[in-house]
N, C-alpha and C positions, 0 to 999 in steps of 0.2 A: 504494500500500500504506500502510495506517495501522499503523505498527509496534506500537502499544499493543495491538492485537488478537492479537499473537503469544503473549500470556500472559494468563490470567484471574487469576493470583495475584500477579504482580510488575509493578512499574512499569518501563517500558522507555524508554530514552533513547538517542538517537544519541550515540556516543562520538566525541570530537574529539581532535586532537593534544594539547590542553591536559589531557585525561584520561589520557594515556599513562602517567603515573607511577602512577595508581590501578590501571590495568589491569596494569601491571608487577607491582605488589604482589600481585595475585591469580595471575598466570600463573607467576611464578617459583617458586611452591610446587607446580606440576604437574611434578615432576621426572621422573616416568615418561615423560611425553610427550616431554620434551627428551632423554631417553636414546635414543629412537628417531628423533628429529627435531632433530639438532643444527644450529646451535649453540644454546646457551642463550639465552633471550629477553633483550632489552634494551629500554630505552625507545625507542631509535632504531628497532629492528626492529618494534616495535608501530606506530610512526608510519608506517613503510613499508607495513605490512600495511593500515593504515587507508586509505592512499592507493592501494594496488595495485588494478588493474583487469585483468580478463581481456581478450583481444583483442576489439575491436569492441563494447565495453560502456562506458557512461558512468556517472557518479556517481549519476544518477537511478535506476539499477538496483541500486546497492550500498547495503547497510545494515550498518554496523559498529556493533553495538548492545550495550548492557548491560542486564541484568535486575537490578533492585534491590529489596531489601526495606528500606524506610526509606533509610538512607544506606549500606547495605552492598551492594557489588557481588557478586551471587550467581553470575552467569554472563555470558560474553561470546560473541557470535555474529557471524560474518561471513556475510552472506546476499546472494547475487546472484540477481536475478530473470531468468528467461528465458535461462539459460545452462546447457549449451552450445547448447540450442535452445529455441525458444518452448515454453512449457508445462512447462519444467523449472526448478526452483530448485536452485541450488548452495549447499550449506553449505560455505563455504571454511574455516570454523573454528568450533568450539564447545568451550568450556572452562568447567568449573565451578570455583568457589572451592573449594579443597581442604577447607576447614572444613565445607562443605555437601555433600560427596560421600557416597555410600553411604546416602542417605536417600530415594532415589526422586525427588528434586527435578529432576535433569537429565532423567529420563524424562518427568516431568510437563511440563517446559518444552518438550521436543521434541514430545510429544503435542499440546499446545496449538498450537504453531507449525505443525505439519503439518496440523492440522484447519483452521486459518485459511488456509493456503496452498491447501488443497483447496477451501475456500469461494471463493477468488479464481479458481479454475479451473486451478490447476496440476495436472498429471497425475502428476508424479514429482519426487523429490528425489534429488540425487546428492551424493556426498562422496568424499573420499579419506582412507585411513588409512595410517599408516606400516607397512610390512611387518614383522611380528614383534611389534608392540605388542599385548600381550594385553589391556590395559585398554581400548583403543579398540575392538578387535575384539569383545570381550564386550559393551560398551555398545551398539554399533550393531547387532549381531545381536539383542540383547534388544529393541531398538526397531524391529525389523521390516525392517532393511536386509539386503540380500543382495549377495554378490559378483557382479560382472558378468563377471569373467574378464579385465578390462582392468587393465594395470599400466603405469606409466611412471616414469621417473627424474626427480627434482627435487632439485636442490641436494645430490646425494650420497645421497639416500634413495630407496628404492623405494616408490612410492605405489600402493596397491591401491584400485581404484574400487569403491564400493558404491552401491546404488540402492534406492529404495523407491517403489513405485507408490502413488498416493493414490486 
């Protein structure tokens, strides 16, 4: 995967532990997310997320990336290729810079990203949202994702699985 093809409008870079402070400055302003998905983000929790892998996956399939306009971090995405099965991409995390929300930018990024994943032969994309989070629910429904009926517990939160066919 060539991550730059995930967006036609933004520069995309792999985010590394050295970037965790910059990511923290963006994520800490997404207070609604952390109301439903405690605890509040920390620099250390970002580094843990950057390094976290699902079962039987390697770092060659994980992309913890930032979408930038000039030097401004606009969005963060954690993308796992071919998980939980071949042909499915998992969006482990997607967050917008709060200053850029409500302008259609997140939808444009997701639209570009899904179009590229489809070009690569992915057939669907899955993600999980925190039960009760109205912001996440509205965003992903608007972007064509549907509930699968699957739920699971993770760190004290109920996660609802959503999916979109490509």
